[in-house]
N, C-alpha and C positions, 0 to 999 in steps of 0.2 A: 641460773639453773642450766644444766647441760641438756642436750636433746634426748639423752637416754632416759631422763626422768619424766618425759612427756608422753602423752598418748600418741598413737600413730596419727590420728587426725590433726592434732596440734602440731606435731612435727612436720606434717605435710604442708600445713598452712604457713608455718614459719619459713620453710625452705622455699616455698613459692614466692613469699614476700621478699626473701633475700635475692632470689633470681631476678625478680622484677626490678629491685633497686639497682642491681648490677647492670641490667640492660639499660636502664635510664641513664646511669652514669656513663656508660659507653657511648650512648647516643649524644649526650652533652659534650663528651670529649672529642667527638668526630669533627673534622674541619668543615667549614662552610664551603659549599660548591656554588659555582655560577649556574645559571638556568640551563636546564636540559631541553627546554622548548621556549619558543618566543613567537608571538603573533604581532604583525605590524601591517601598515597600509603603505601603498605607493600612491603618489600624487602626480598630477600633470606637471610636465617640465616647465620651468620658469621661461617666460618670454614667448610662449606659443600664442599665435594670434587668435582672436575671437573666431569661433566657428570651427576650430581645429580640435576634433575629438573631444568636444566639450563635456561629454558624460563619461569619459574614460576613467575607470578605477581599477585598482588591483589590491587584493588582500593576500597576505603571505603567512604561512605557518611553517616554521622550521623546528625540527626535533632531532634527537640523537638516537632514535629507535633502531636504525640499522646496526648500531654498535661500532662498526668500523669506519663510519662516515656519517653524514647527515642526510635527512630527507627534507626537501623543500617542496611544499605544495602551494601553488599559486593559482588564484582564481581571478581572471581578468574579464571585465565587462565594459559595455558602452561603446563598442566598435561596430562598424558595418559587418554584416555576415561575411564570413570567408576571409577576413583580413589576416594576412600573415605578419607575425611579429617575431622578434628575437629577444632573448633575455641574456644580459651580461652582468657579471660581477665586476664592479668598478671601484676605483680609488676615491673619487668624489662624485656626488650625484649629478651635478650640472657641469657644463663646459668649464674648463677643458677636459674634464673627466679623469685624466691621469692614466694609470695602468688599467687595462680591461681584459677580461677573458670570457670567452663564449660559453655560456651555460647550455643553451639549446633553443629550440623553436617553440613558439606559442601560437598555435593555430586556432584562431577564433572560429567558432562553430556557426551553425545556421541561425541561432538566436542571438548572435552578437556577443557571446560569452564563451569561456572555456575554463576548465581546471586541468592543470598539467602538474606532473610530479617529476622532480629531478633528484637524483641521488648523487651527491658529490660532497667535497669538502666545503662546508658553509658555516664556519664558526670563527672563533677568535684566532685560530691559526691559519686562516685563509690568506695566502700571500703569493706573490710572484717574485722571482729574482733572476738576475743574469750575472753570474760570477766572472764570466769572461766573454770576449767577443768571438763569434764563430760565423761561418757562412750559413745562410738560411735557404731552404728550398723556395724556388720561384714558381709557385703553383698558379698564382694569379698576377695580372699586370700590376696591381697596387702593392704587391708584397715587397718588403725590404730585402736587400741582398745580404745584409749583416745586421745583427742585433746590437743595440747599445748595451753598455755595461751598467748595471745598477744594483744597489744593495736591496735586501728584502723589503718589499712594499706590500702592506696589507690592503686588501680589497674588501672592505666591509659594507659597501653599498651595492644596490641593484639598479639597473636601468633597463628599460624596454624601448626598443627601436622598431620602426616599421621595417619590414623585410625588403621593401622596394620603394622607390619613389612613387610608383603608380599607386601602391597601397596608401601612402601618405596623402596623395591628392584625392583619392576616393573618400577619405575621411576629413576632407576640408583643410588639410595641413600643407605647409610649404613643400615645394619639390626639391628639397635640399638632399643631395646624395652624400652619404657618409660611408665609412669603412666597416660599420658594425653588422656584418653578416658573413656568411661563409665565403662568398666571392667578392666581398667589399663593395657591394652596390646597394647598400641599405638606404632607407630614407632617414628622416630626423628622429631623434629621441622624442618619446611621447609621455612616458611615465618614469618616475624615479623615487628614491627614498630620501628626497630633499627635506623632509620634516626632521630628519636627524642631523646632528652636527657633521660637518665635512670630515672631521678626524675621528668620529665615533659613530659609525654607521650601525645598522641593526644586527649585522652578523657578529659584531663584537660582543653581543649579549649572550651568545651561545658558547658554552665551555666545550 
């Protein structure tokens, strides 16, 4: 029967049903997408001695809400009040770490915790590369004079370091100086995403 032989109400119901069927078909035909958000935990670094930041924890939420990049919200707890920390995106969670780049500072508050927000590239496309060797600015004594050449390397893990040796000692941790802060005088790493495989860190879950 054609639609012209039906009442107005019946025609409306059939047209609505047809529209719904087409919408469902379009939805089923759409390609699957990776997650637009992901929540995960950071854990204490392997090999830290007893008494070193024993109650340190971090929880992370990453989503694509900015549209042009990602928003990473991290809540860190279990440190002495006022402890300065730094956050890096890294190639592997534990030493030797591989490629790393400086996300920003994590300043622990008066109650031993803080929530910080970072807006940057934090997804499956996060990477670093050096297609050629060039001179580099010598801003700090530990800076290199020229870069090494390397193909694109993805940095899907996160690591948190003490911003100074003094901050590490105040939290019962070793006085090991590392390069992981702005002037390369950081303390040791204390938290990382080591519960994920070395080659498949949590940032790889975000499309």
